[in-house]
N, C-alpha and C positions, 0 to 999 in steps of 0.2 A: 504493500500500500504506500509506504513511504517512498519507495523507489519510483512508483508510478507518478506520485505527486511531484517529485523532483524533475521527472521527464517532462511533465505537463508545463511546469514553470519554465524549464529550459526552452521548450517550444515557443511559449508566449514571448519570452525575451528575444528569441531569434526573429520571430515574425514581426514583433514590434520594432526591432532594429532595422529590418528590411524596409518596413513602411516609412520610418523616419528618414532613412537614407534616400529612398525614392523621392520623397517630398523635397528633401534638400537639393537633390540634383535637378528636379523639375523647376524649382524656384530660383536656383542660382543663376545669376547673370554673368556670363563669362565674356568680358571685353576689356579694352584698355581705356575706357572712358572714366573721367573723374566720378567718384561716388560721394554724394552729399546726403543721401537718404535711402530709404528702403524701396521705394517704388520706382522701378526703372523699366526701360524698354531695351530690347536687344537691337543694337545698331549694326547694320551690315553695309559694307561698301559696294557701291555700284560704279563701274568704270565705263567711260566712253573714250575710246581712242580712235581718231579718224583723221585722214589726211587726203588732200587733193592737190591739184597742180599749183595752187597758190596759198594753201593754208594747212595748218596743223591744229588739231583739237586734242587736248588731254584733260579729262575731267574725272574727278572722283567725288561722289556725293553719297549721302546716306539714305538707306531705306530701312524702315523699322517695323514693317508689317502692321501698321496702323493706317487704315484706309485714307482718312482725311489728310494725314501727314504725307504719306507716299504720293497721293495725288498732287498735293501742293509742290512736293519736291520735283516730281517729273515735269510739272508745268513750268516751274522756275527754270530748270535746266534747259528744257526745250526752248523756252523763250530766249535764253542767252545764246543758244546755238543759232536759232533762227535769225536773231538780230545781227549776230556776227556775220553770218553768211550773206545777209542782205547788204550789210555795210561794205564788204570787200568785193562783192560781185564775182565775176569770173576772170577778170583781167590778170594776166601773168606779166608782172613788170619786168622780171628777169629770172633766169633759171635758178638763181640763188635766193630769190625773194620768197619769204614765207610769212604770211599773216598768222598770228597765233592767238589761241584762246586757251588759257590754263585756269582750272578751278580746282581748289582743294577746300577741305572743311575741317573745323575743329568743334568738338562737343564741349560747350562751356558748362552746361548743367544737364544732368539726366537723373532726376530724383523727384520724389513726391509729386508725381504726375506732371512735372514740368520738364520739357525738352527744349533746350536753348542751343542754337547752332550759329556758328560764324563761318562765312564763306569768304575766302581770299581769292580774288580774281585778278589775273594778269592778262592784259589785252594789248596786242601790238598790231596796228594796222598802218604803220608808217610813222615817220618822225624820228627824233633823236633817241627816244627810249620808249619802252613799253609803259603803259599806264596801269595803275593798280587801284582797285576799289574793293569795297567791302559790302557784302549782303548779309543780313541777319534774319533769323527766324526764331520766334519764341512760341511754343505750342502748349496750350493747356489741354492735357490729355483727358481730364475729367469732363470738361464741357465741350471738347472737340472744337476748339476755336484757336485762331491765331491771336496772340496777345499784341495789341497795338500800343503806340505811344500814349494814347489817351486812356488806355486801360490802367496804366500805372500813374499817370500824372493827373488824370481826370479833367483838367481844364487849363485855360491859358494862365491862370495864376500859378499852377504847378510848373508850367513850362518857364514862366518868368523866374521862378526860384532856381530851377536847374540852370538857366542861362547865367544868372548872377554867380552861382557857385562855381560854374565852369570857367567863366571869365576871370574870376578872382584866382582860381587854381592856376590857370595858364600864365597869368601875369606874374606869378611867383615862381615859375619854373625856370626863369632865366634862360630862355631859348636863345640860340644864336641868331635867330631871325625875327623880324617884326611880325607880330600877330596880325592876321586878317580878321579883325574883330567882328566884321559882318557875318562871318561864318560861325560865330558863337552867339549871335542874336537869338532872341526868343521867337524863332520861327520853326514851325513843325518840321520842315524839310531839313533843318540843321541837326535834328536829334532823332531821326527815324532809324538810324543804324544803332541798335543797342542789343545787349544780351542781359539776361537775368541770372544771377547766381542765387544761392539760398537766401541771402539777406542783403543783396546789393544790385545795382544796375550799372552796367558798363556802357558808356557812350563812345562811339568811334567817329573819328574825323579823318577822312581820307586825304590823300595828297591834294594840295591846292585849296582845301577848304579853310584852314586856319593858318597855314604856313606854306612856303614854297615847296616845290617838288622834292628838292634835295633834303628837306627836313623829314620827309616820309610821313606816314600816317601817325595820328596821335590818339590818345584815349584817356578817359577819366572814369574812375569807379566811385560811385556815390552810394552810401548806405541808404537803404530804403527808409529807415527810421528818420534820417536827416530830412527826407522829403516831406515828412509828416509834421515837422516842427513848425 
């Protein structure tokens, strides 16, 4: 009787261990993205490599198996490719000439039903150097919506506050170049490139917006609590 009881207990422990292990493996997210919370999505790379007589395209972007996110991702990338091809046309300037479109991305936040992505774009269609710009996306996975600037700032008053904080910050950075202060004004288009972390918002300013090309892009991180004061 005692032996039977021990066998039953052993079986219960084994079965329980198997169940717990399976749940762990099922719920575990294996990726190289930063972890700020418990609720994540699996981020998979999608690559597009394409070349023609006068162009080269090399793009890596994310798909996460969430319908509204993946639809927006595919639309965003297809729009970039379509606009690029429209702009360059079919003219071959010389055998060595290549128009180029390169896009890569970074996961800024993937936690607590918030997915925040930053895209770095390099575009060359002529001139002395390629141009670089930034695209951002912030997804609320619970409500299935894209988080916009007005979602976090609510109104013009909030934007005015961000503008004052940002202008003061960059004036104290002692940059080697004069600021283009108009690029820091309280205008919606100046602050539409942003990412959300767990407790802050990062605003990006690409080349030429607040400083010359040689200064590169700039950014500022502001605590969300500071926007509520």
